[in-house]
C-alpha positions, -999 to +999 in steps of 0.1 A: -215-097-101-191-117-121-169-139-099-152-157-127-120-135-125-116-145-088-122-182-095-097-182-123-071-163-102-075-185-071-073-217-092-036-208-100-012-230-080+000-214-048-020-182-049-046-192-024-020-202+003+000-171-004-030-148+002-040-167+034-005-165+049-002-129+039-033-119+059-021-136+090+015-123+086+005-087+081-016-085+113+014-081+137+031-057+112+001-034+113+001-034+151+036-020+155+028+017+153+001+018+179+020-006+202+051+015+202+031+047+207+015+032+239+048+019+251+066+053+247+037+072+263+027+049+291+058+030+300+085+055+292+064+085+303+071+105+272+047+125+251+029+117+219+055+138+200+083+115+213+062+085+203+057+100+168+095+103+164+099+066+171+072+059+144+089+083+121+123+065+126+108+032+117+090+047+087+121+064+073+141+033+078+115+012+060+114+037+031+152+035+027+155-002+033+126-015+012+142-010-022+176-023-010+160-055+004+140-059-028+173-057-048+188-083-025+158-106-032+164-101-069+200-111-066+201-137-038+166-150-036+139-147-009+150-171+018+184-154+026+166-120+029+139-136+052+167-150+075+185-116+076+154-096+084+139-122+107+171-121+129+170-083+128+133-083+139+139-108+167+168-086+180+148-054+180+116-066+195+133-087+222+154-057+233+131-027+226+112-031+259+145-027+278+159+002+258+159+038+271+143+063+248+176+078+234+186+043+223+151+033+211+152+059+184+183+046+164+172+010+171+138+018+155+155+032+125+177+001+120+147-021+126+127-003+100+155-006+074+157-043+080+120-049+085+104-081+070+095-071+034+062-090+036+041-064+017+064-060-013+073-098-014+036-107-016+031-083-046+063-096-062+051-132-058+017-124-073+034-110-104+055-143-106+025-166-101-002-148-121-002-141-158-006-104-166-042-108-178-053-122-144-034-099-121-061-074-115-083-097-094-052-111-077-040-076-067-075-067-057-075-097-033-041-085-020-054-050-013-084-064+005-062-086+027-042-055+036-074-037+046-084-067+067-050-067+084-053-030+093-087-036+107-076-064+130-039-056+139-043-022+157-075-033+174-058-064+188-028-043+199-051-019+218-069-048+234-036-064+245-023-031+259-055-025+278-057-061+292-020-067+299+006-039+293+023-021+265+057-037+274+043-072+272+024-063+240+058-054+224+070-089+230+038-104+216+040-082+185+077-091+180+069-128+184+041-125+158+065-108+133+092-134+137+065-161+133+054-144+101+090-145+088+092-182+096+059-189+079+070-171+047+104-190+048+085-223+049+061-212+022+089-198+001+067-183-026+083-178-060+097-144-070+101-153-106+075-167-130+077-201-146+087-187-179+111-161-164+148-167-160+160-177-125+192-173-107+216-143-110+209-123-141+229-096-159+224-063-141+198-041-158+207-004-156+183+015-135+178+041-162+165+013-184+135+005-162+131+035-139+112+053-166+090+085-163+059+062-165+071+042-135+080+074-116+045+086-123+030+054-109+052+058-077+040+094-074+004+083-077+010+056-051+025+082-026-003+107-033-030+081-028-017+070+006-011+107+015-048+112+011-056+081+032-032+091+059-047+126+060-083+111+061-074+090+091-064+120+111-092+142+099-119+117+108-108+117+144-105+155+145-139+161+130-156+137+154-139+152+183-151+187+173-187+175+169-187+156+202-190+122+185-155+109+193-171+078+207-182+068+172-147+069+158-144+031+156-177+028+138-169+055+112-135+040+105-151+006+102-176+019+076-147+035+057-128+002+057-158-019+047-164+005+018-128-001+007-133-039+009-164-036-013-147-013-037-117-036-040-139-066-046-159-048-073-126-037-089-113-072-092-147-085-106-152-060-134-142-069-169-120-039-177-090-022-161-088+013-148-059+036-149-042+041-115-042+079-123-079+079-128-086+060-096-063+082-075-077+114-090-113+101-082-102+092-047-087+127-041-118+145-055-142+124-034-121+132-003-122+170-006-158+175+004-159+147+031-156+173+059-190+187+050-206+157+067-189+163+100-219+177+118-231+142+126-212+109+127-236+091+104-233+119+078-196+115+080-200+078+073-221+085+042-196+111+030-167+086+034-182+058+014-173+071-022-137+078-012-135+046+008-147+025-021-117+038-041-090+030-015-083-007-023-087-003-061-062+025-061-035+005-043-043-026-063-040-007-096-006+009-087+009-025-077-004-041-109+011-012-130+045-016-113+045-054-120+039-047-157+064-019-161+096-036-150+115-067-161+114-097-138+150-094-128+144-061-110+108-067-098+119-069-062+136-036-062+107-020-081+081-034-056+104-021-028+102+014-043+064+010-045+063+000-009+085+030+000+062+054-019+032+040-001+050+043+033+061+079+026+026+089+015+011+077+048+039+092+068+035+126+052-003+127+050-010+122+087+011+151+101+002+173+071-035+169+079-027+175+116-009+208+108-037+220+086-063+211+112-044+229+140-041+260+118-077+261+105-105+236+111-109+198+110-128+198+077-098+213+060-078+182+067-099+164+041-099+193+017-062+200+017-049+164+014-075+157-013-065+188-032-028+177-030-038+143-045-056+161-073-026+183-080-004+153-082-028+137-107-027+169-128+011+169-126+015+133-140-014+136-165+009+147-194+030+115-189-002+094-191-014+112-222+020+108-238+020+071-231-014+067-246-004+085-277+027+063-282+009+030-274-022+037-295-018+018-328-020+040-359-053+039-378-047+020-410-052+040-441-082+029-462-073+009-492-080+026-525-113+016-541-109-004-573-115+015-604-149+002-617-149+023-649-150+003-681-117-001-699-114+019-731-121-001-762-091-010-783 
């Protein structure tokens, strides 16, 4: 496999340290959902539905606040936003273990709307650091780091809750998030490239950059994570039905490793792939996964093709957003991308759960995969129109010279 794209990308100043800090910073962020769930269920004595409402409050807040914080980064720079969100995170996580449930819900919404924008900031900084022709391997590395964070964060949270308590784990997660904000404040990665204008810029009207093409990429992003969120729930349901629930961790690990391998291969190949094509392939490969539910090892094998497309799909959508908007609004655009990813996951999990409750676990894969495929069909005309308008016209052949002899005079 050709490693030159990775070597060239990692040789760029600052990218290596950005990716390393981003992996560590995302670990506590990925642990928030499971930690709050355990706290609401175990310490507050509420049901999983009540815990889901807290998670939904954070998700809705993050979806609303992400673009607004990105816009603030565009206008004021990164450090003021990190200070604002770092203070908000410290206030929430230091008080959440003492709040009764009726106050925890609105506090979770406010915390979500002022959450540290680590995911979108990393992608914005990659676009600032890396020339367009090298962004594919850089965004592939970013997607792989996200996968690693989701493999480590929730597992550490479960271990801490089991060994200590959910309440103490809340404090630990909050301390990790605040430390992540401090680390990014010290690192202060650029949000504008070397050749891009810095400081306050004339406002670019939203209609000038929020084009149908960008909206299509955002729809693809949401559909892709909807499929992933639905797959997460369907895996647990299928294994529970077959009596193999003890193998859940192993199956999800195989799925995650497949995503890492796919992301690595995506960054190493010499050509780019359309986000639409990747998301459509991910959706189609997810539809039949439930057929392998009779045995846990069959489910592992069935998940590998879809898993290998997870990281490439997310990397391709982030890369597309970075190319479609001017630098002066890149923060807001990456915030919209983060919101689309968040909404997709938030919708996919309960949707798959409702389908499973009404039918059978295998249908959780089929329905969420089919929805992803339908979204791909819906945005296909936009992609075809773009290709027609960007394909250079074929030059007309020059007329052949007349080789007949001149008439005698």
